[in-house]
C-alpha positions in Angstrom: -35.5 71.5 -23.3 -36.8 68.2 -22.0 -37.4 67.4 -18.3 -34.1 65.5 -18.2 -31.1 67.2 -19.7 -27.4 67.7 -19.6 -25.2 70.8 -19.4 -22.4 71.6 -21.7 -20.7 74.9 -21.0 -19.7 77.4 -23.6 -16.6 76.1 -25.2 -14.3 77.6 -27.7 -12.2 74.4 -27.8 -14.6 72.5 -30.1 -12.8 69.9 -32.3 -12.4 71.6 -35.7 -10.6 68.9 -37.6 -11.2 68.8 -41.3 -9.5 65.8 -42.9 -10.1 62.5 -44.6 -9.1 60.6 -41.5 -11.5 58.4 -39.7 -13.1 60.3 -36.7 -13.6 57.8 -33.9 -15.6 58.5 -30.8 -15.4 56.0 -28.0 -18.2 56.3 -25.4 -17.7 55.7 -21.8 -20.3 55.9 -19.0 -20.2 55.6 -15.2 -21.8 52.2 -14.6 -21.5 49.4 -12.2 -20.5 47.3 -15.2 -17.1 48.9 -14.9 -16.3 45.8 -12.8 -17.3 43.6 -15.7 -14.2 44.6 -17.6 -15.5 47.6 -19.6 -13.2 50.0 -17.9 -10.2 47.8 -18.7 -11.4 47.3 -22.2 -11.7 51.0 -22.9 -8.3 51.7 -21.3 -6.6 49.0 -23.4 -8.4 50.1 -26.5 -7.2 53.7 -26.1 -3.6 52.3 -25.5 -3.9 50.2 -28.7 -5.0 53.1 -30.8 -2.2 55.4 -29.6 -0.3 57.0 -32.6 -2.8 55.6 -35.1 -3.9 57.3 -38.2 -7.3 58.2 -36.8 -8.8 61.3 -35.0 -9.9 59.9 -31.6 -12.1 61.3 -28.9 -13.3 59.6 -25.8 -16.8 60.9 -24.8 -17.3 60.6 -21.0 -21.1 60.6 -20.4 -22.4 61.3 -17.0 -19.0 62.7 -16.0 -18.4 63.8 -12.5 -15.3 65.7 -13.4 -14.9 69.3 -11.9 -17.0 72.0 -13.4 -14.0 73.4 -15.3 -13.7 70.2 -17.2 -17.4 69.7 -18.2 -18.0 70.5 -21.8 -14.4 70.8 -22.6 -11.8 68.6 -24.3 -8.7 67.6 -22.5 -5.9 66.1 -24.6 -3.8 63.2 -23.3 -1.2 62.5 -25.9 -3.0 62.4 -29.2 -6.4 61.4 -27.7 -9.1 63.9 -27.0 -11.4 63.5 -24.0 -14.9 65.2 -23.9 -16.7 65.4 -20.6 -20.5 65.7 -20.5 -22.3 66.1 -17.2 -24.9 63.7 -15.8 -28.6 64.4 -16.4 -30.2 67.0 -14.2 -33.5 65.5 -13.0 -36.3 68.0 -13.0 -39.2 65.6 -13.1 -39.0 62.8 -10.6 -42.1 61.1 -12.0 -40.2 60.1 -15.2 -39.3 56.4 -15.3 -35.7 55.5 -15.6 -36.0 54.2 -19.2 -37.6 57.5 -20.3 -34.9 59.5 -18.4 -32.2 57.6 -20.2 -33.8 58.2 -23.6 -34.1 62.0 -23.0 -30.5 62.1 -21.8 -29.2 60.4 -24.9 -31.2 62.6 -27.2 -29.8 65.7 -25.6 -26.3 64.4 -25.6 -26.5 63.9 -29.4 -28.0 67.5 -29.7 -25.0 68.8 -27.9 -22.6 66.7 -29.9 -24.0 68.2 -33.1 -23.1 71.7 -31.8 -19.7 70.5 -30.7 -18.3 68.2 -33.4 -16.8 70.0 -36.4 -15.4 66.9 -38.1 -16.4 66.5 -41.8 -17.2 62.8 -42.2 -16.0 59.2 -41.7 -17.6 59.1 -38.3 -17.4 55.9 -36.2 -19.2 55.9 -32.8 -18.0 53.0 -30.6 -20.5 52.1 -27.8 -19.8 49.7 -25.0 -22.9 49.6 -22.7 -25.9 47.3 -23.2 -28.4 50.2 -22.4 -27.1 52.4 -25.2 -29.6 51.4 -27.9 -31.4 54.8 -27.9 -28.1 56.6 -28.1 -27.2 54.5 -31.2 -30.5 55.4 -32.8 -30.1 59.1 -32.1 -26.5 59.1 -33.4 -27.7 57.5 -36.7 -30.4 60.0 -37.1 -28.0 63.0 -36.8 -24.8 61.8 -38.3 -23.7 60.0 -41.4 -21.8 57.4 -39.4 -21.0 53.8 -38.5 -22.1 52.5 -35.1 -19.9 49.9 -33.5 -20.8 48.0 -30.4 -18.6 45.8 -28.2 -20.5 43.1 -26.3 -18.5 43.2 -23.0 -21.2 41.2 -21.3 -24.8 40.1 -21.6 -26.9 40.8 -18.5 -28.7 37.4 -18.5 -25.4 35.6 -18.4 -24.7 37.2 -15.0 -28.1 36.5 -13.6 -28.3 32.9 -14.9 -24.6 32.0 -14.7 -24.6 31.6 -18.4 -27.4 29.0 -18.5 -28.5 29.2 -22.1 -31.3 26.6 -21.6 -32.9 28.6 -18.8 -32.5 31.8 -20.8 -34.2 30.4 -23.8 -37.1 29.1 -21.7 -37.6 32.6 -20.3 -37.6 34.2 -23.8 -40.1 31.6 -24.9 -42.2 32.3 -21.7 -41.9 28.7 -20.6 -41.2 29.6 -17.0 -43.9 28.8 -14.4 -44.0 32.2 -12.8 -42.7 35.7 -13.5 -40.4 36.9 -10.7 -38.0 39.8 -10.5 -35.2 37.9 -12.2 -37.4 36.9 -15.2 -38.6 40.5 -15.6 -35.0 41.8 -15.5 -33.8 39.3 -18.1 -36.7 40.0 -20.5 -36.2 43.8 -20.2 -32.4 43.6 -20.5 -32.8 41.4 -23.5 -35.0 44.0 -25.2 -32.4 46.7 -24.4 -29.6 44.6 -25.8 -31.5 43.7 -29.0 -32.4 47.4 -29.6 -28.7 48.2 -29.4 -27.6 45.3 -31.6 -30.2 46.1 -34.2 -29.1 49.7 -34.4 -25.4 48.8 -34.8 -23.6 48.5 -38.1 -21.0 46.2 -36.7 -20.8 44.2 -33.4 -17.6 43.1 -31.8 -17.9 39.8 -29.9 -15.2 38.8 -27.5 -15.8 35.1 -28.0 -17.2 32.8 -30.7 -19.7 31.6 -28.0 -21.1 35.1 -27.8 -21.2 35.5 -31.5 -23.3 32.3 -31.8 -25.7 33.5 -29.2 -26.2 36.8 -30.9 -26.9 35.1 -34.2 -29.3 32.5 -32.8 -31.0 34.2 -29.9 -30.9 37.9 -30.9 -31.4 37.1 -34.7 -28.4 39.2 -35.7 -27.1 38.6 -39.2 -23.7 36.9 -39.3 -22.1 39.7 -41.4 -22.8 42.2 -38.6 -20.6 40.3 -36.1 -16.8 40.0 -35.7 -14.9 38.2 -33.0 -11.9 40.2 -31.7 -10.3 38.9 -28.5 -9.3 41.3 -25.7 -5.6 42.2 -25.4 -3.3 43.5 -22.7 -0.1 45.5 -22.6 2.7 43.3 -21.4 3.7 43.7 -17.8 7.3 44.2 -16.5 6.6 42.9 -13.0 9.2 41.2 -10.9 9.4 37.5 -11.6 11.6 36.3 -8.7 9.2 34.3 -6.5 11.4 34.3 -3.4 11.8 38.1 -3.3 8.1 38.6 -3.8 7.2 36.1 -1.1 9.5 37.8 1.3 8.0 41.1 0.4 4.4 40.0 1.1 5.3 37.5 3.9 3.9 34.5 2.0 5.1 31.1 3.4 7.3 28.9 1.2 4.5 26.6 0.4 2.6 25.9 -2.9 0.3 28.8 -3.5 -3.0 28.8 -5.5 -4.5 32.2 -6.6 -8.0 33.2 -7.4 -8.5 36.8 -8.7 -11.8 38.5 -9.6 -15.1 39.6 -8.1 -16.4 37.6 -5.2 -19.7 36.4 -6.7 -21.4 33.2 -7.8 -20.6 33.7 -11.5 -16.9 33.4 -10.7 -17.2 30.0 -9.1 -15.4 30.9 -5.8 -17.6 28.6 -3.8 -16.5 25.7 -6.0 -12.8 26.8 -5.7 -13.0 26.9 -1.9 -14.7 23.5 -1.6 -12.1 22.0 -4.0 -9.3 23.6 -1.9 -10.7 21.9 1.2 -10.3 18.5 -0.6 -6.8 19.4 -1.7 -5.8 20.0 2.0 -6.9 16.5 2.9 -4.1 15.2 0.7 -1.5 18.0 1.0 -1.8 20.2 4.0 1.1 22.5 3.3 -0.4 24.7 0.7 -2.0 28.2 0.6 -4.8 29.9 -1.2 -4.7 33.7 -2.0 -8.1 35.3 -3.0 -7.7 38.7 -4.6 -10.9 40.6 -5.1 -13.8 42.4 -3.5 -17.4 41.5 -2.9 -19.6 39.9 -0.2 -17.0 38.2 2.0 -19.5 36.8 4.5 -20.9 34.3 2.0 -17.5 32.8 1.4 -16.1 33.0 4.9 -18.6 30.3 5.8 -16.9 28.0 3.3 -13.6 28.5 5.1 -14.4 27.1 8.5 -11.4 25.3 10.0 -9.0 26.2 7.1 -8.7 30.0 7.8 -5.0 29.9 8.3 -4.5 28.5 4.8 -6.3 31.4 3.1 -5.3 35.0 2.5 -8.0 37.6 1.5 -6.5 40.7 -0.1 -9.7 42.6 -1.0 -9.5 44.9 -4.0 -5.8 45.7 -4.8 -4.1 47.8 -7.5 -2.8 46.2 -10.7 0.9 46.3 -9.6 0.2 44.3 -6.5 -2.0 41.9 -8.4 0.8 41.4 -11.0 3.1 40.6 -8.1 0.7 37.9 -6.9 0.7 36.3 -10.4 4.5 36.2 -10.2 4.7 34.6 -6.7 1.9 32.1 -7.3 2.3 28.5 -8.4 -1.2 27.8 -9.8 -4.0 30.0 -11.0 -7.6 28.9 -10.3 -10.5 30.2 -12.5 -13.7 28.1 -12.1 -16.1 30.6 -13.6 -19.6 29.6 -14.6 -19.8 32.1 -17.3 -17.2 34.2 -19.2 -16.4 35.9 -22.5 -12.8 36.9 -22.8 -11.6 37.3 -19.3 -8.8 39.7 -18.4 -7.6 37.8 -15.4 -7.1 34.7 -17.6 -5.1 36.9 -20.0 -3.0 38.3 -17.1 -2.3 34.8 -15.8 -1.2 33.6 -19.3 0.9 36.7 -19.7 2.8 35.8 -16.5 3.2 32.2 -17.6 1.0 30.9 -14.8 -0.3 27.3 -15.1 -4.1 27.3 -14.6 -7.0 25.1 -13.7 -10.1 26.7 -15.3 -13.7 25.8 -16.1 -14.7 25.1 -19.6 -17.4 27.8 -19.4 -18.5 29.5 -22.6 -15.8 31.9 -23.8 -13.3 30.7 -21.2 -13.1 27.3 -22.9 -11.9 29.1 -26.1 -9.1 31.1 -24.4 -6.9 28.1 -23.4 -6.4 24.6 -24.8 -7.3 21.9 -22.4 -4.2 19.9 -21.5 -1.9 22.3 -23.4 -2.2 25.7 -21.8 -4.5 24.9 -18.9 -6.4 22.0 -17.3 -10.2 22.5 -17.8 -13.2 21.2 -15.8 -16.5 20.9 -17.5 -19.5 23.0 -16.5 -22.7 21.0 -16.3 -25.9 22.8 -17.4 -29.3 21.9 -15.9 -32.7 23.4 -16.7 -32.4 25.8 -13.8 -28.8 25.8 -12.7 -25.1 25.2 -13.7 -22.5 23.3 -11.7 -18.9 22.3 -11.6 -17.7 19.0 -10.2 -15.7 20.2 -7.2 -14.1 16.7 -6.7 -12.8 16.9 -10.3 -11.6 20.4 -9.8 -9.7 19.3 -6.7 -8.2 16.4 -8.6 -6.8 18.7 -11.3 -5.5 21.1 -8.7 -3.7 18.2 -7.0 -2.4 17.0 -10.3 -0.6 20.3 -10.9 0.5 20.6 -7.3 2.3 17.3 -7.4 3.8 17.6 -10.9 6.2 20.5 -11.2 7.2 19.5 -14.7 3.5 19.7 -15.8 3.2 23.1 -14.2 6.2 24.3 -16.1 4.9 22.9 -19.4 1.5 24.5 -19.0 3.0 27.8 -17.9 5.3 28.0 -21.0 2.3 27.2 -23.3 0.1 29.7 -21.5 2.7 32.4 -22.1 2.9 31.4 -25.7 -0.8 31.5 -26.0 -0.8 35.1 -24.7 1.8 36.2 -27.2 -0.1 34.7 -30.1 -3.6 35.7 -29.3 -3.9 38.2 -26.5 -0.9 40.6 -26.7 -1.3 44.3 -27.3 0.3 44.0 -30.7 -2.3 41.4 -31.8 -5.2 43.4 -30.3 -4.0 46.7 -32.0 -3.7 45.1 -35.4 -7.1 43.5 -35.2 -8.8 46.7 -34.0 -7.2 48.9 -36.7 -8.0 46.4 -39.4 -11.6 46.3 -38.2 -12.0 50.1 -38.1 -10.5 50.6 -41.5 -12.8 47.9 -43.0 -15.9 50.0 -42.0 -15.3 52.5 -44.8 -13.8 50.2 -47.4 
């Protein structure tokens, strides 16, 4: 056994299905990127495939479940779950990349012992570091490898600045710092994964274009399938909810998401300051976790107009959507954002940026008001004055808010509902073996 390996206990519960059904294995790993929507994506994908005509197993790599679960399948409804332990490090001199390769190789070795299906394999991967796992799976199974591009690491580091990204790839940067090194290395990891895949699911047309142009992926290997969400049944009465959470009877803006530069919260706070100069009786709720200190500095003298919730559960977040008047999403880089879908689902009028995939999600002037993102060689920016102008426009025009909210809700039903997502995913999977 290699220096880095996994444990899989003796198990008599191995899956022994023999059928002509498709055998789908969805891979999940513990990763900081869970906050980039992968956890939600896998949860909604599993919900979409419930009661389908496929044999489905979720493979939890690096699982920290109790010992009595490791190496065994649990069954939730008609979905199997297989838990494989994290690597046991026996050689601290091994670099992280090599450790990961050995771990994936041994995971596939164990899967060969475990899986008793008889064909029509589809392995669905969701993490940008999984290239070696894809290669090992193809060596050992007659299968199809599917990859969903939930995010591209360089987009997070460079705020989606394609110009800067291409300069780095072409080695046109003046010096190599840690960011440049990270981007070059992550690009190679991503390209390894994409090259090994049979089919790649992109969450936006913008991402599809980048894969074809910058990663040299053939067009017939990529498919655009938008995210989808199960419809919420949250309370819609604003007055009741505002009383419940002690929210004043003033116009309320809402920002939801990670507190980091890519989400454009600094731009939102500066725009909100401008709004207060014209209309002082309004409030801003910020729901999310991150480095609060950075953003508290932007709030000097307007603290009483802002509520910080921190990270909250989905039920409370959905309540906030229902009691809010206007959603704010000035992201600098997005693909197919779940917060935007949630806001549309709740019929919330929005002011958004026109960043990458986010510009595709809503229609400017129809289901949202959009603000352009300006790209420079080494940065991206949003005009905070224009953002404030559009926030004020909705604040002062209730009929416009109502119109945008109705259209946003319609947009959710047509493009981002669970029914649409389920149909698109099932059609996609079935096409793999046509």
